[in-house]
Structure formats: structure tokens, C-alpha cells
C-alpha positions in Angstrom: -54.8 -71.7 -87.8 -58.5 -71.5 -88.7 -61.7 -70.3 -87.2 -62.9 -73.0 -84.9 -59.5 -74.3 -83.9 -58.5 -74.4 -80.2 -55.2 -72.8 -79.3 -53.3 -73.1 -76.0 -52.2 -69.8 -74.5 -49.4 -70.3 -71.9 -48.8 -68.0 -68.9 -47.1 -64.8 -69.9 -48.0 -65.3 -73.6 -49.7 -62.8 -75.9 -53.1 -63.9 -77.1 -53.0 -64.0 -81.0 -56.7 -64.2 -81.8 -60.2 -63.1 -80.7 -62.1 -66.1 -79.2 -63.8 -67.7 -76.2 -62.2 -69.7 -73.4 -63.1 -73.4 -73.5 -60.6 -74.6 -70.9 -58.4 -73.3 -68.1 -58.5 -70.3 -65.7 -56.3 -67.2 -65.7 -56.2 -63.4 -65.5 -55.6 -61.4 -68.7 -54.1 -57.9 -68.9 -56.3 -56.2 -71.5 -55.5 -52.6 -70.7 -54.1 -52.1 -74.2 -57.5 -52.9 -75.7 -60.1 -51.9 -73.2 -58.2 -49.5 -70.9 -59.0 -51.5 -67.8 -56.4 -51.0 -65.1 -57.0 -54.3 -63.4 -56.4 -57.7 -65.1 -59.6 -59.4 -65.9 -60.4 -62.9 -64.8 -61.0 -65.4 -67.6 -62.8 -68.7 -67.2 -64.8 -71.0 -69.5 -67.1 -69.0 -71.7 -65.3 -65.7 -71.3 -64.2 -63.7 -74.4 -60.5 -62.8 -74.9 -58.9 -60.3 -77.4 -55.9 -60.5 -79.7 -53.0 -58.4 -78.4 -53.8 -58.9 -74.7 -51.5 -60.7 -72.3 -52.3 -63.9 -70.4 -50.8 -63.6 -66.9 -51.1 -66.6 -64.5 -52.7 -69.8 -65.8 -52.9 -71.6 -69.2 -56.0 -71.0 -71.3 -57.6 -73.0 -74.1 -59.2 -70.6 -76.6 -61.5 -71.4 -79.5 -60.6 -69.1 -82.4 -63.5 -66.8 -83.5 -61.7 -64.1 -85.4 -58.3 -63.9 -87.1 -55.9 -61.2 -88.4 -57.6 -58.0 -89.5 -61.0 -59.3 -88.3 -59.9 -59.2 -84.7 -60.4 -56.2 -82.4 -56.7 -55.5 -82.7 -56.9 -55.6 -86.5 -59.9 -53.3 -86.5 -57.9 -50.8 -84.4 -55.1 -50.9 -86.9 -57.6 -50.3 -89.7 -59.0 -47.3 -87.8 -55.5 -45.9 -87.4 -54.9 -46.1 -91.2 -58.2 -44.5 -92.0 -57.6 -41.7 -89.5 -54.2 -40.9 -90.9 -55.6 -40.7 -94.4 -58.5 -38.5 -93.4 -56.4 -36.0 -91.5 -56.1 -32.6 -93.3 -52.7 -31.5 -94.4 -51.0 -28.7 -92.4 -49.4 -25.7 -94.1 -46.3 -24.3 -92.5 -46.2 -20.9 -91.0 -43.2 -19.9 -93.0 -44.8 -20.7 -96.3 -47.7 -18.4 -95.6 -45.8 -15.5 -94.0 -42.9 -15.5 -96.3 -45.3 -15.6 -99.3 -47.2 -12.6 -98.0 -43.9 -10.6 -97.7 -42.7 -11.6 -101.2 -46.0 -10.3 -102.7 -45.7 -7.1 -100.6 -42.1 -6.5 -101.9 -43.0 -6.9 -105.6 -46.2 -4.9 -105.2 -44.4 -2.1 -103.5 -41.7 -2.1 -106.3 -44.2 -2.0 -109.1 -46.2 0.8 -107.4 -43.0 2.8 -106.8 -42.0 2.6 -110.5 -45.5 3.5 -111.7 -45.6 6.6 -109.4 -42.0 7.8 -109.6 -40.6 6.3 -112.9 -37.3 6.2 -111.0 -35.5 3.0 -111.6 -33.0 3.6 -108.8 -35.8 4.0 -106.2 -37.5 0.9 -107.6 -34.3 -1.1 -107.3 -33.8 0.2 -103.7 -37.4 -0.9 -102.8 -36.8 -4.4 -104.2 -33.5 -4.7 -102.2 -34.7 -3.3 -98.9 -38.0 -5.3 -98.9 -38.0 -9.0 -98.7 -38.9 -12.1 -96.8 -35.4 -13.3 -95.9 -35.9 -12.5 -92.2 -38.9 -14.8 -91.9 -37.7 -17.3 -94.5 -34.3 -17.8 -92.8 -35.4 -17.3 -89.2 -38.3 -19.8 -89.3 -36.4 -23.0 -90.1 -33.9 -22.0 -87.4 -36.7 -21.4 -84.9 -38.2 -24.8 -85.8 -34.8 -26.5 -85.5 -34.1 -24.9 -82.2 -37.6 -25.8 -80.7 -37.4 -29.4 -81.9 -33.8 -29.6 -80.5 -34.9 -28.0 -77.2 -37.9 -30.4 -76.9 -35.6 -33.4 -77.5 -33.2 -32.2 -74.9 -36.1 -31.9 -72.4 -37.4 -35.4 -73.2 -39.9 -35.2 -76.1 -39.4 -36.2 -79.7 -41.4 -34.1 -82.2 -41.6 -35.8 -85.6 -41.5 -32.6 -87.6 -42.1 -28.9 -87.8 -45.7 -29.3 -88.9 -46.6 -30.9 -85.6 -44.7 -28.3 -83.7 -46.9 -25.7 -85.3 -50.0 -27.5 -84.4 -48.9 -28.0 -80.8 -48.8 -24.2 -80.4 -52.4 -24.0 -81.5 -53.8 -26.8 -79.3 -56.8 -25.7 -77.1 -58.0 -29.2 -75.8 -55.9 -31.9 -74.2 -57.4 -35.5 -74.1 -55.7 -37.9 -71.7 -55.9 -41.6 -71.4 -55.9 -43.0 -67.8 -54.2 -46.4 -67.6 -50.4 -46.0 -68.4 -50.7 -42.3 -69.0 -52.0 -40.7 -65.9 -51.3 -43.9 -63.9 -48.5 -46.5 -64.0 -50.9 -49.2 -65.3 -50.2 -51.8 -62.5 -52.4 -52.5 -59.4 -50.9 -51.6 -56.1 -52.0 -51.7 -52.5 -52.4 -48.0 -51.8 -54.0 -48.0 -48.3 -54.9 -50.2 -45.3 -58.1 -49.6 -43.3 -58.1 -51.8 -40.2 -61.2 -52.4 -38.1 -61.3 -50.9 -34.6 -58.7 -52.4 -32.3 -57.0 -54.1 -35.2 -53.5 -52.9 -36.2 -52.7 -52.3 -39.9 -49.7 -54.7 -39.6 -51.9 -57.5 -38.4 -54.5 -56.9 -41.2 -51.8 -56.9 -43.9 -50.0 -60.0 -42.4 -53.3 -61.9 -42.3 -54.2 -61.1 -45.9 -50.6 -62.0 -47.1 -50.9 -65.4 -45.3 -54.1 -66.2 -47.1 -52.9 -64.9 -50.5 -49.4 -66.5 -50.3 -50.4 -69.3 -52.7 -52.5 -67.2 -55.1 -51.5 -66.0 -58.6 -54.2 -63.3 -58.6 -53.0 -59.8 -59.5 -54.5 -58.4 -56.3 -52.7 -61.1 -54.3 -49.4 -60.0 -55.9 -50.1 -56.4 -54.9 -50.7 -57.5 -51.3 -47.6 -59.7 -51.1 -45.5 -57.0 -52.6 -46.6 -54.4 -50.1 -46.0 -56.8 -47.2 -42.5 -57.5 -48.5 -41.7 -53.8 -48.8 -42.8 -53.1 -45.2 -40.8 -56.1 -43.9 -43.9 -57.9 -42.7 -43.1 -61.6 -42.3 -45.8 -64.3 -42.7 -46.2 -68.0 -43.1 -47.8 -69.7 -46.0 -51.4 -71.0 -45.5 -51.9 -74.7 -44.9 -54.9 -75.0 -47.1 -56.0 -72.7 -49.9 -59.2 -72.5 -51.9 -60.0 -69.9 -54.6 -63.6 -69.1 -55.6 -63.5 -67.3 -59.0 -64.7 -63.8 -59.0 -65.2 -63.8 -55.2 -62.0 -64.4 -53.2 -60.0 -67.0 -51.3 -60.4 -69.0 -48.1 -57.3 -70.4 -46.4 -56.3 -72.2 -43.2 -53.7 -70.2 -41.3 -52.5 -71.7 -38.0 -55.7 -73.7 -37.7 -57.9 -70.7 -38.2 -60.0 -69.8 -41.3 -59.1 -66.6 -43.1 -61.4 -65.1 -45.7 -60.1 -62.5 -48.2 -62.3 -61.3 -51.0 -65.3 -59.2 -52.0 -67.9 -57.7 -49.6 -70.5 -60.3 -50.8 -68.0 -63.1 -50.3 -67.7 -62.3 -46.6 -71.4 -61.7 -46.2 -72.2 -65.1 -47.7 -69.9 -66.6 -45.0 -71.9 -65.0 -42.3 -69.4 -62.3 -41.4 -71.0 -59.0 -40.5 -69.3 -55.6 -40.5 -70.1 -51.9 -40.9 -69.8 -50.7 -44.5 -67.1 -48.2 -45.2 -66.4 -46.0 -48.3 -64.3 -47.5 -51.0 -61.7 -44.8 -50.6 -61.5 -44.3 -54.4 -59.9 -47.8 -55.0 -60.2 -49.8 -58.2 -60.7 -52.8 -56.0 -61.6 -53.0 -52.3 -60.5 -56.3 -50.5 -62.2 -57.4 -47.3 -60.4 -59.5 -44.8 -61.8 -61.7 -41.9 -60.2 -64.3 -39.6 -62.1 -66.9 -37.6 -65.4 -65.1 -38.3 -64.1 -61.7 -37.2 -63.8 -58.8 -39.6 -60.3 -57.3 -39.6 -60.6 -54.5 -42.2 -60.2 -53.6 -45.9 -57.3 -53.1 -48.3 -57.5 -50.5 -51.1 -56.1 -51.8 -54.4 -55.7 -49.3 -57.2 -53.6 -48.2 -60.1 -51.3 -45.6 -58.7 -51.3 -42.1 -60.2 -48.1 -40.8 -61.6 -46.6 -38.3 -59.1 -46.3 -35.5 -61.6 -49.8 -35.9 -63.0 -51.7 -33.5 -60.8 -49.2 -30.7 -61.2 -49.1 -31.3 -64.9 -52.9 -31.0 -65.2 -52.8 -27.8 -63.2 -50.1 -26.4 -65.5 -52.1 -27.3 -68.6 -55.2 -25.6 -67.2 -53.1 -22.5 -66.3 -52.1 -22.3 -69.9 -55.8 -22.0 -70.8 -56.2 -25.6 -72.1 -59.3 -27.7 -71.6 -58.4 -31.1 -70.1 -60.5 -34.3 -70.7 -59.9 -37.7 -69.2 -60.7 -40.2 -72.0 -60.7 -43.9 -70.9 -62.2 -47.3 -71.3 -62.1 -48.0 -67.6 -65.1 -48.1 -65.3 -67.0 -44.8 -64.8 -66.6 -44.8 -61.0 -62.8 -45.4 -61.2 -62.4 -42.7 -63.9 -64.4 -40.1 -62.1 -62.4 -40.7 -58.9 -59.1 -40.2 -60.8 -60.6 -37.2 -62.6 -61.6 -35.6 -59.3 -58.2 -36.2 -57.8 -56.4 -34.6 -60.8 -58.9 -31.8 -61.3 -59.6 -32.4 -65.0 -62.4 -30.4 -66.7 -64.3 -33.5 -68.0 -64.4 -37.3 -67.7 -65.5 -39.6 -70.5 -65.4 -43.3 -69.3 -66.1 -46.8 -70.6 -65.2 -45.9 -74.2 -64.1 -48.5 -76.7 -61.3 -47.6 -79.2 -63.8 -46.6 -81.9 -65.7 -44.5 -79.4 -62.5 -42.6 -78.5 -61.9 -42.1 -82.2 -65.4 -40.6 -82.7 -65.0 -38.4 -79.6 -61.8 -36.9 -81.1 -63.4 -36.5 -84.5 -66.3 -34.6 -83.1 -64.0 -32.2 -81.3 -61.9 -31.7 -84.5 -65.0 -31.2 -86.6 -66.2 -28.6 -84.1 -63.2 -26.4 -84.8 -61.0 -27.4 -81.8 -57.3 -28.2 -82.1 -56.9 -31.4 -80.2 -53.9 -33.1 -78.6 -54.5 -36.8 -77.6 -52.1 -38.3 -75.0 -52.1 -42.1 -74.7 -50.0 -45.2 -74.5 -52.0 -48.3 -75.6 -53.2 -50.0 -78.7 -56.7 -48.8 -77.9 -55.5 -45.2 -78.0 -53.8 -45.5 -81.5 -56.9 -44.5 -83.6 -57.5 -41.5 -81.5 -53.8 -40.5 -81.6 -53.9 -40.7 -85.4 -57.1 -38.7 -85.7 -56.2 -35.9 -83.3 -54.6 -32.7 -84.5 -51.5 -33.8 -82.6 -51.0 -37.3 -81.2 -48.7 -37.7 -78.2 -47.5 -41.1 -77.0 -45.9 -42.1 -73.8 -42.4 -43.5 -74.1 -43.4 -46.6 -72.1 -46.4 -47.3 -74.4 -46.9 -49.8 -77.2 -45.2 -49.6 -80.5 -48.5 -49.1 -82.3 -49.2 -46.0 -80.1 -45.8 -44.5 -80.7 -46.0 -45.2 -84.4 -49.4 -43.5 -84.6 -48.3 -40.4 -82.6 -46.6 -37.2 -83.8 -44.8 -36.6 -80.5 -43.3 -39.2 -78.1 -42.5 -38.4 -74.5 -39.3 -40.3 -73.9 -39.5 -40.8 -70.2 -43.3 -41.0 -69.9 -43.1 -37.9 -67.7 -46.2 -35.7 -68.0 -44.3 -32.6 -67.0 -42.4 -33.0 -70.3 -45.8 -32.5 -72.0 -46.2 -29.1 -70.4 -42.6 -28.1 -71.3 -43.1 -29.3 -74.9 -46.3 -27.2 -75.3 -44.4 -24.2 -73.8 -41.6 -24.7 -76.3 -44.1 -24.9 -79.2 -45.8 -21.7 -78.1 -42.5 -19.9 -77.7 -41.4 -21.0 -81.2 -44.7 -19.6 -82.6 -44.1 -16.3 -80.7 -40.6 -16.1 -82.1 -41.8 -16.7 -85.7 -44.5 -14.0 -85.3 -42.0 -11.6 -83.8 -39.8 -12.1 -86.9 -42.8 -11.6 -89.2 -44.0 -8.4 -87.5 -40.4 -7.1 -87.3 -39.8 -7.9 -91.0 -43.0 -6.2 -91.9 -42.1 -3.0 -89.9 -38.6 -2.8 -91.3 -39.9 -3.5 -94.9 -42.6 -0.8 -94.5 -40.3 1.9 -93.3 -37.6 0.9 -95.8 -40.0 0.8 -98.7 -41.3 4.2 -97.8 -37.8 5.7 -97.5 -36.7 4.1 -100.7 -39.8 5.2 -102.7 -39.1 8.8 -101.7 -35.5 8.5 -102.8 -34.1 8.6 -99.2 -32.2 5.2 -99.6 -29.7 4.3 -102.3 -29.3 0.6 -103.2 -26.2 0.2 -101.0 -27.9 1.5 -97.9 -31.0 -0.5 -98.7 -28.8 -3.7 -98.9 -27.2 -2.8 -95.5 -30.7 -2.5 -93.9 -31.9 -5.7 -95.5 -28.9 -7.7 -94.3 -28.8 -6.2 -90.8 -32.5 -6.8 -90.1 -32.1 -10.4 -91.4 -29.2 -11.0 -89.0 -31.2 -9.6 -86.1 -34.1 -12.0 -86.8 -31.8 -14.9 -87.2 -30.3 -14.2 -83.8 -33.8 -13.9 -82.4 -34.6 -17.4 -83.7 -31.3 -18.7 -82.4 -32.4 -18.1 -78.8 -34.5 -21.3 -79.1 -31.5 -23.4 -80.0 -30.0 -25.3 -77.1 -26.7 -23.7 -76.2 -24.8 -27.0 -76.6 -26.1 -27.3 -80.2 -25.6 -23.7 -81.2 -22.1 -24.1 -82.7 -23.2 -27.2 -84.7 -26.2 -25.3 -86.1 -24.2 -22.5 -87.5 -21.5 -24.8 -88.8 -24.1 -27.0 -90.6 -23.3 -30.1 -88.5 -26.4 -30.4 -86.5 -28.2 -33.8 -86.7 -31.5 -32.2 -86.0 -31.7 -30.4 -89.3 -35.1 -29.4 -90.6 -35.6 -28.8 -94.3 -36.4 -25.1 -95.0 -39.8 -24.2 -96.3 -40.3 -24.0 -100.0 -40.7 -20.2 -99.8 -37.2 -19.8 -98.5 -35.8 -20.5 -102.0 -38.2 -18.0 -103.6 -37.4 -15.3 -101.1 -33.7 -15.6 -101.4 
């Protein structure tokens, strides 16, 4: 295949190149690239992108860009660059255990210089140490990752668990993340003295022969409600406007507002009810009402956003969809900010600006267009129903695409961090008191060893509270499949 060749894209096929349509007519789902929730109509002269899916009709596409020169290819390049530029993360255990090791040796040297008592010096070395934090931290990380997995989120390592606990800003994609990503008929608004059933039945009759995504949403709703209808006798589709059909000898018009006005049908304008697409219906010159078509919000989305805000996190809706649609979704969910009509590289730059500004950012997305931002963010979180590229770029994957699992995962990460800090503070307190007593000759080496081992056991038990109860026996017997390698400092401290 070369630039300038013409390729045939069959219905249901994935478009392999960037190019322009030279023949045919169809609708293309390009949500993975642009973030648009509604399939986009494609006719002669329109541009198509690699990685998008042709839905209804066959398309003849003249090749303009191939491979890594396509929009899809550039997104992959952006992902690679973002992953290379992301700063390395240092584990908590390495830092905290290192501080305690230095403290122990410093205290021993000071004791010997002041007291010249080798027994007291040995007691100081024995009682002071970083074993509590060095042994407790891997177990806390193990437990937190296991608990998150049990709740429906896969965290790809302790480094990302640490960053999750520090997140202060959550960026959320719209299509496929906050919504299901498929258009549905959400509401019916009949004109005065017209029943909702009649309005929907009339629209279904006219759209019965159409392959348009909006038509499919109308027919699906009619079927769910048990509304029966006959196929139209004659059917004519006007690209970008709507359909006209002959139903029982009467003309039915279903389409945009302008399409009805051009046919001489007058009606009073109503609000769009926050729909991605508003469909107007008329029969025999009489206006029957409108149908609200939109991408349905996930049922748990609003509660999840409220929980994130209650945790003190700033929420931002980051999408490539139209501004009006994005703002309506943002208003319904109560997010703090909406950034709409963003291309993949613009999402990447938005994330980079926040990270450069000192924020710890978590990006939640599902599409190819989200992959660069997922890789650039402090923590990338992919929906389980998302594309392979998004899941590969992310550090955390929500298995069931349930946003409530995101809240639970953040809570687990914060609890893990609190547990590690409790162990650190507890170890520091025990070491300080023990060192003081040992330096003044109040502890012999045997008693110092007992205090050391006892305190370590307490801190390990504290970390073990994070381990799912079903996994607890396996953890202590060394048979857990969720094992996390201990930090480098663990070997030093032991």
C-alpha cells in the first residue's frame, strides 16, 4: 500500500490509514481518536483517521498518510516520548529506612565517643534499626495492591501506589470513561396533545430502513418499550440533515431543526435538554415533538465525582468532544473544570502543564486519544473496557470500568501511605527511647534485642491489616502470587 492508493473499507472494518473519502457514504466511530461520542458522517471529500471504525456503509479512501505518519502513529510516538520523559519515582521505604539506618549508626558512634562503653554501644546498635519500616513497608504495599485487586483495580507496582496516595488533581475523559460511549435515546418530548408513544412510533417507522447511529438508538428504544411499528413504504436520506419517508400514505420527516424548517414545518423552539443530538419529528406537515439522543452517563459517575471532591481532589473533565456537550456533562456531574475540544497532543500538553506546575496528576481514560496523557500523568488510570493502547500506557487498570473502584483504589493508596508513616513514626519513637536508655546503660544487649524484635513484630502486624484476609495465610507462608520485591534498603537494614 502506497500514498495515493485507494482502499476499500467494508462495514465494520477498522480504517488502516489517514486519508480522504473518494467514494461511498457511511458513519465512522472516531471516539478513540477525537473523543466524539456520536459517530461522524463520512461522504466524498471527508477525512478519515487510522484506528477508527467504519460502521454502516462501504467507503473508498485515498491514502494520504501511512504507519507512524498517521494520527494514530503520532499518538503512539507521543506515548513513547511521555514515558521516557517521566521522572523516576523513589520508594518511601528506601528513603525512610535509609534515614533510620543513618540514625542508628550515628547514635552508636556518639554513644561510644561519650561513654567509651562498648556494651552500651552494642546495645544502641541492637535496639536501633530500620527493620520495622524495612519489613513492614513491602508487606503494606503487598497488602494494598492485593486489596485493590480484590476490589477491581490492578496497580502495576508499588511505585504507582505511592504516587496514587499523593494525587491532588484528577483528569477524566468523557466518552467511555464517564459515559458508556454509545448514543442512546434518553428522553422523548412530544408536542402538545401528542403522546410520547405516538411520537416514538412515528420516528421508528421513518427510521426503520436507516443505518444511521441515531436511527439505531430510536429503534432500540422502541423495541425496549414494546412499541410496534411498520416499515416505511418509501425512504430518502439527506446526508447531514435527516430522512423523509412515506408511512401509510403520509409523509414523515425526521431530522434536524433546519431540515424541518426547510420543509415549511413550523414549531416553537424548545431547549435541547442537554442532548448530544436533538431529533425533530413531523408527520403530514404537523410537528410531533423531539427526541433527545445522547451518550448515557455511567450510573456511578456522579457519586464517584462527589467522593473524589470530598477527598479534597480537584476534578477536571478533559475531552475532545464539543464544548456544549462537555459543559452539560460537567454540570451534571459537578466537576470543578471542563476542558473541551482537545486533540490528543493538546491533552498531553494540558497534563504536562499541571505536572510542571507541581501538581500530582492522575489521568483517567479509555481511548487511543487518551494514551499520551495517560503516559505523561503522574499516574495513568485506564478503564477495563478501553483500548489496548490505553491499558498498556496506564499504571492502573480498573477491571470493571466502574468509577467507584477509582475512589476505593485512592482510599487504599492513602491508607497504605498512612500505615507506612505510622510504622516510620513508631520506629523512630521506639528507637529514640531505646537509644537513650541504652546509652545511659539502662539496657543490656539481650533486652535491647527483645525490644527490637517486639517492635518489629508490632509494625509488621500493623502492615498486615492491609492484606485481604483470604490472602493472609499465603502471605506469611510465602505462597502469595502478589509478591512485591522488597526495597533495596531492606537488605541493608537487616
